[in-house]
Structures are given as structure tokens and as C-alpha cells.
N, C-alpha and C positions, 0 to 999 in steps of 0.2 A: 373523879374525872382525870385521866392521865394520858400521856403519850408514851408509846413504846416503839422500838424499832431496831433494825440491824443493818450493818454495812459490812460487806465482804471486800477486803482490801489486800491484795498481794499475799494471799494465803492466811491473812489474819481475819478474825471475826470480832467485830465491835458491836456490842449490844447495849441499848440504853433505855432508861425509863425516867420520865419526869413525873413526879408524884404531886398531884394538885388536889387539895381538899378545901372544904369550907371551914369547918371548925379548926381552931388551933390545936395541933396534934403534936405530941412529944415523940420525936424520932430518936432512936437509940443508936449509939455508935456501932458500926459493924462488929460482929463477933464470929470468931472461928469456932466451928462445932465439929465434932467427930462424925464421920459418915459410917455407912454400913454397906455390905454387899459389894465390896470392891471399891467404894468411894472412901478415900483416905480422910478427907475433911471437906468442909464447905464454909463459905462466908455467908452469913445470914444478915440481911438488913431488915430490921424489925421496927415496929412502932408500938407504943403502949407499954403498960407496966409488966413486971415479971419477965418471962421469956419473950413476951411481945409477939405480935403477928407479923409474919414475914411478908415483905412487899417486893423484894427482889433478892437474888442470890446467885452464887456461882460455886461449883465444886472443883475439886482437884483434877477431875477428868475433863474440865473445860466446858461443862454443861451449865449454861446460864438460864435463869428463869426471870420473866417479867410478866405482868398481867395488867389488865385494865377493866374497869366496869363496862358492861354492855348496856347501852341505852336503846330501847326499842319503842315501838308504837304503843305498847301496853305497859302500864305501870303496876298491873295487878299481880305482883309477885310477893309472896310472904315468905321470909326466911327467918328461922329462929336463931337465937344466939348460938345454940348448940350446932346447928347446921353451918353457920358461918365459921365457927371454930373448926369444924371438920374440914371445910374447904381450905382454910389456911394451913391446917395440918397436912392436907394432901399436897398443897403447894410445896411445903417444906420437905416432905418425904420424897418428892420427885427429884430433888437435887441431892438429898441425903443418901439415896440408895440406888440411883440410876447413873450408869457410866456413859451412856450415850443420849443424845437429844431424842432419838427415836424411842428409846425405852421410857424416858421421862414423859414424853407426849402420850405414849400409850397408857402410862400409869395414871395421869390426870384424866385422860379420856374415860378410863374405866371408872374412876371415882365419879365423874359427872353422871354417868348412866346408871350407877348402882349404889354409890356411897357405901361400899362394903356390904351390900345386902339390905341396906335401909331404904332403898328406892332411889329414884333419880333426884339429883339436886334440883331444887324448885325454881331457880332463877337463872337467867342467861349469864354468860361470862365470856371473857376474852383472855387468852394467855398465849405466851410464846416461849419456846425453848430454842436455844441455839447451842451449837457445839459440833459434834460429829455424829455421823450416822452409823459408825462402826467403832469397835474398840481399837482398831488399828489407827484410828484418827487420820484416816486418809481422805475422807469425804466431809468437808465442812458443810453445815446445813442449818437452816432455820425452819422451824415447824410452828406455824401460826394456827391456833385453835380458836374456833368460834363454837360455843355451846348454846343450844336453844332447846329448852324443855317444852313439853306439852304437845298437843295434837297437831300443831302446825309444823312441827319439826320432823319432816320425813327422814332426815338424816341428822340426828341430834348433835353430833360433833362433825364439823367440817374443817378441812385443813388447807392451808396454802403452804407449800414447801418450796423453799428457795435455796439455791446453792451458789448464787453470785449476785452481784448488783447490790441493791438496797431495798428495804421494805420498812414501812412505818404504818402505825395505826393509832387512832384516837379511840373514841367510844362508840362509833357507829359500825355495825356489821359491814363487812366487805362482801360476804357471800351468803350468809344466812338471810332468810326473809325477816320482815318486820323491823328493819333498821329504822331508827328514829329519823324523821324528816328534817330537812334543812331548816324549815320555818320553825320547827319546835326546838331546835338546838343548833343554831348556826355556828356557834363557837367550835364544836367538834369538827365541822367541815372546814372552816377557815384555817384552823391550826394544822389540820392534815394537809391541806393544799399548800400551805406555806412550807411545811417540812419537806414535802415532796419536791417543791421548786428548788429549795436549797440543796437537797441531796442529789438531785439531777445535775446540778451544776458542779457540785463538789462531793462525790460519793466516797468520802474518806473520813477518818477519825476527826480531822479538823472540821469537816463539814458537819459532823454531829455536834461538835462544840459550838459551832455557829447556830445550829438549830436550838440547842438547849438555852442559849442566851438571847434568842430572837424576840424582839418586841416591835415587830412590824406594825402592829395595831396599837402601839403605845403601852404604857404601864397599866394595862387593863386585863380583864379575864379573857379577852379575845385573843391575846398573844400567846405564843408558846411558853415564854417565860412570863408567868402570870402574876400580876400584882393587882391590888385593889385598895381603894380608900375606905372600904367598908368590910374590914375583917369580921368573919362570922356570918357574913351575908352573901359574899361572892367567893368564887374559887380563887385560890392563889397557890403558887408553887411553894412547896414546903420541903422537898427533898429530891435528890437526883442521884442516879447511879449510872456509871459508864464502865462496862466490863470489856476487857480486851484480852483476846487469846491469840498471840502471834504464832505463826507457823513454827511448830516444834518447840514453842516456849511455854512458860507457866502462865496461868491466868492472873490477871491484874485487875484492880478496881480503883477507879477515881470516883469520888462522891462528895456530896454536900448534904447536910441535914439541918433542919430548922431554919431554912432560908431559901434563897434562890441563887442560881449560878451567876447572876450579875452582881449581887451584893455580898454573896458568900461563895467565892470561887471554889471549883472542885479541887480536891486535894487527893494525893495517892494514899491508899490504905496500906499501912505497914503492919505486918503480923509480928 
């Protein structure tokens, strides 16, 4: 269960993700990896052993990636370990080989619906790419994707495209059917409402920092910066990424891992 979002500020693009999990998870230090197809390099934030699974990242062309689990009215989705690995590999390829946010969104959309010919991915998902709509880097954009498999998905991948203002999402669909109801998971709605309230008042990078450390509902799993007295039983914030691409400037990352922004403040990543 996570929060993702973007703010457009004076030509800059700020993209963020708060990563919340129940089990204690080992998050790795960001790593610079070589790109392909015109992407010089990218920063991969991963968790787990070995190369790890990517949970956020940004490339040298300014394309950033974040994602969140999608909670729906149905829990009857079965995903194998191999399919999960394939999804995370598709996440990583989208920033490893795509120089625009539009191409990255198209790449992941194609994976959702075909998995390279292996059939449609069997579970819903939420992802967002930010950056530019063209290689001239003249049109900043965020492309928010909601994927819904199965017979109820008349349009399996739906998009919200923004070029200004701000946008945030937790784990309930904004546009696809079968979004989980408030009564079934009020936390996802409370946290989204709180983030939107803050960003409406302060749609800046500083506003994002306020969001990431917010504990309006106290040190509980209902707050954006989530804590719990029962680790392993309730969600808590375990990692955070904030990507910034200034107008005409190089991509930058501030992050914290294996903690939360209140007890483990974000720090700049230095290559």
C-alpha cells in the first residue's frame, strides 16, 4: 500500500512515492544502471536480495517511474512468482529504454495486455510515469495508468494525463470500475484526501515534503507517514523517493530507506 504523486512547479517536475509495507523489508541503496535505446543511464531503487525488484526510478532523460498496488472489490486474483518478476522487469525496462514518459507508458501498457505474448497480466495495477511527452523535452507531462484485467475491463488500461498542477493517488482506482469501497479500506481514502488538501494549499516541492511527513491521524497506519506499534501486522512507511527534474536541468533524487521521513529524513543521492 503506497502513495504516489506529482507536482508541476515553474517548469520543474517533482515525482514522489511513499512505500508502505507490512512485513519488514530490506531496501537497497539506489544504484546507477546503464540504459539502452537512447537512455544513457537510470537510477534504480530496489528492494530484496540480488539485483532486487525496482519500486521507483528515474532515467537520464528525466523519465520517472512510480507504482502502487490496486485494491478492488474482488480479491480473487492469482499471480505467480514468475508473473510478478515479469511485472517488475517491465517496470525497469520502461525507464531503462524509454526517453519519454509517453513511450514508457506505452511500454508498460503493452506489457499489461500481452506480457510479451504470454497473455494479459492477471491482476490490477496502478503506475505513473512523469517526464516529457517528446524528445525535445518541451512538454512536461505525467501519465497515470490504471490497469484492470478480466471481462469487466472494457478498456483494460485507462489514463489520466496532466501537464500542470498536481496529482496524487493511493490504492483505490480513480477511473477504472471495481475500486475498493471506503468501508473496506478507509485508510486509502483518508490518506489521499489529506495529500490533496496539503497540495491544494501548497502545490510545490515543499508541499510534497509536508505530505511525506504528515501524521494528521497520529503515528498510525491511517496517516501518510505511517507508523505502527505492531510491526508485521499493520502497514508502516519503509522507504520514500522524491525525484526532481528542473527546467533544463539534470534529474535529481532525494530518498530515505528502511525508515520513514520523520525519523529518517530524506537525503540527496550522489552518484
